[in-house]
Every structure is written in C-alpha cells, then in structure tokens.
C-alpha positions in Angstrom: 110.3 103.2 76.7 110.6 104.2 80.4 112.3 102.0 82.9 109.2 101.8 85.1 105.7 101.6 83.7 102.8 102.0 86.1 99.4 100.7 85.0 96.6 102.3 87.1 93.0 101.1 87.1 91.0 104.3 87.4 88.0 102.4 88.6 89.6 100.4 91.4 88.4 101.2 94.9 91.7 102.9 96.0 91.8 105.1 92.8 88.2 106.2 93.2 88.9 107.2 96.8 92.0 109.0 95.7 91.7 110.2 92.1 95.1 111.9 92.4 97.0 108.6 92.9 98.2 108.5 89.3 99.7 112.0 89.7 101.4 110.9 93.0 102.8 107.8 91.2 104.1 110.0 88.3 105.8 112.3 90.8 107.5 109.2 92.3 108.7 107.8 88.9 109.6 111.2 87.5 111.8 110.8 84.4 112.4 107.1 85.2 108.9 106.1 84.2 105.4 106.8 83.1 102.0 106.2 84.6 99.2 104.9 82.4 95.5 104.8 83.3 93.7 103.0 80.4 90.0 103.8 80.4 89.0 100.7 78.4 90.2 97.2 77.7 91.0 98.4 74.1 93.3 101.0 75.6 94.9 98.4 77.8 95.5 96.2 74.7 97.1 99.1 72.9 99.3 99.7 76.0 100.3 96.1 76.1 101.3 96.2 72.5 103.4 99.3 73.2 105.1 97.4 76.1 105.8 94.5 73.8 107.5 96.9 71.2 109.6 98.6 73.8 109.6 96.6 77.1 109.9 98.5 80.3 112.3 97.2 83.0 109.3 96.6 85.2 105.5 97.0 85.0 103.9 98.0 88.3 100.1 97.3 88.4 97.9 99.3 90.8 94.5 97.8 91.3 93.3 94.5 92.7 93.3 91.0 91.5 91.0 91.8 88.6 93.3 94.6 87.4 96.3 92.2 87.5 94.3 89.6 85.6 93.2 92.1 82.9 96.8 93.5 82.5 98.3 90.0 82.2 95.6 88.9 79.8 96.5 91.9 77.6 100.3 91.5 77.9 100.8 87.8 77.3 99.5 87.7 73.7 101.2 91.0 72.9 104.6 89.5 73.9 104.0 86.5 71.7 105.8 83.9 73.8 108.6 86.2 74.8 109.1 86.7 78.6 107.2 89.5 80.2 109.1 92.1 82.2 108.9 91.8 86.0 105.4 92.6 87.3 105.2 94.6 90.6 101.8 94.4 92.4 100.8 97.7 94.0 97.8 96.8 96.1 94.9 99.1 95.3 91.8 97.0 94.7 88.9 95.4 96.4 90.6 92.0 96.4 94.4 91.7 96.7 94.6 88.0 97.2 97.7 87.6 94.9 99.6 90.3 96.7 98.7 88.9 100.1 99.9 85.4 99.0 103.2 86.9 98.0 103.4 88.8 101.4 103.3 92.2 99.7 102.3 94.5 102.5 103.9 97.8 101.7 101.8 100.8 100.8 101.8 101.3 97.0 103.7 104.6 97.2 106.4 103.0 99.4 106.7 100.0 97.2 106.9 102.1 94.0 109.5 104.4 95.5 111.7 101.3 96.3 111.3 100.1 92.7 112.3 103.5 91.2 115.3 103.8 93.6 116.5 100.3 92.5 116.1 101.3 88.8 117.9 104.6 89.4 120.8 102.9 91.1 120.9 100.0 88.7 120.2 97.5 91.5 118.4 94.3 90.5 114.9 94.0 91.7 114.0 91.3 94.3 111.7 89.0 92.4 109.5 86.0 93.1 109.0 83.7 90.1 105.5 82.5 89.7 103.9 80.7 86.8 100.9 82.4 85.2 97.7 80.4 84.8 95.9 80.3 81.5 92.2 79.7 81.2 91.3 79.9 77.5 92.4 83.4 76.5 92.6 84.7 80.0 95.8 84.9 82.1 96.3 85.4 85.8 97.2 83.9 89.1 93.8 83.0 90.5 90.5 82.0 89.0 87.2 81.1 90.6 84.2 79.2 89.6 80.9 78.1 91.2 80.2 79.9 94.5 83.1 82.3 94.2 82.2 83.4 90.6 78.6 83.7 91.5 79.3 85.8 94.6 81.6 88.2 92.7 79.1 88.5 89.9 76.4 89.6 92.4 78.8 91.7 94.4 79.9 93.8 91.4 76.6 93.6 89.5 74.7 96.1 91.5 76.9 99.1 90.6 77.8 99.9 94.2 79.8 97.6 96.4 81.8 97.6 99.6 81.8 95.8 103.0 78.1 96.3 103.6 77.2 94.8 100.2 79.5 91.8 100.9 77.9 91.2 104.3 74.4 91.5 102.8 75.2 88.9 100.1 76.7 86.5 102.6 73.6 86.8 104.8 
C-alpha cells in the first residue's frame, strides 16, 4: 500500500469546480501515494477494506465534513478496533467545520505537499489527537439534529445548492 492515500469526493463543491483536482493530487503524491475517487458508498467501503488490509501511513480526505464523516464511517468497522492511520483533512467541501476547528487553513495542495514531503524524508507528521464520535453505525466529529439537520436536508434536497440557496432557506 502507498504511504499516502488520498480520498477525493468527486461530488464535493471544490471537485465539481475543478474536476482535475484528483490528477493534481496524484502529481503531488507521485510514487509515494495513490488518489482514490470512489463513486459510491459501496466503492468507499471496498477502499476502506483495502486500507485495513494494508494501512497507508496517512489517509488524506478531500471534501467537506460529510466526506470526512462517510470516510470514517467506512474505515472504522473495516479496521475492527485497530487504530486508524492518521487522517489529514484537505478542505474541499461545502462545510469544513472540523478543519476550521482544528485551525487547518492551508490550501489542499499545499497541505498535501507538506504531507508527502514529510513521508519522503521520514519525518513524523504533526498530529492532533481527537476522539471520533459514534452515533449508531455512523462515525465522525460532528453530528447535528433538529434545526441543523432539517436545514441541511432542505439545503441539499433541491439538487442545486450554494450561498444563494442557503440565504433563501434562512429567509
């Protein structure tokens, strides 16, 4: 397994705006890693099982909070109680609350480059240890209910979303 595994959500806002981002990430990781863009939750589950069989040194997730939640939800059961590899959050979604709370402000390409350079030189990664929340079979760092859950359901339910849709819903 590669030292750096990058999971890209092809449907996240940043990846729809720049469909070449996966190729850009692959150019950054080169022979030190591999970029994956699962097209379904089933493909994500298969990828998580692959990671469990041969754990990468780090898993970088490019998308928003939902992508991070889905990736963790797939990985935790695959690892069967064993520790997960470090997870790097490459901001690329509609909501990046977890990354913001960890003060991750670097552009995804800059952050990924620093991760690959650390792997190449054998330097340890700077990590922040956080406990993952579990809600039934779901895993992540934030969960919402009530107003937040209803808002997000309406926001994403129409098929098109963005700042104008959010403002309209708030009004």
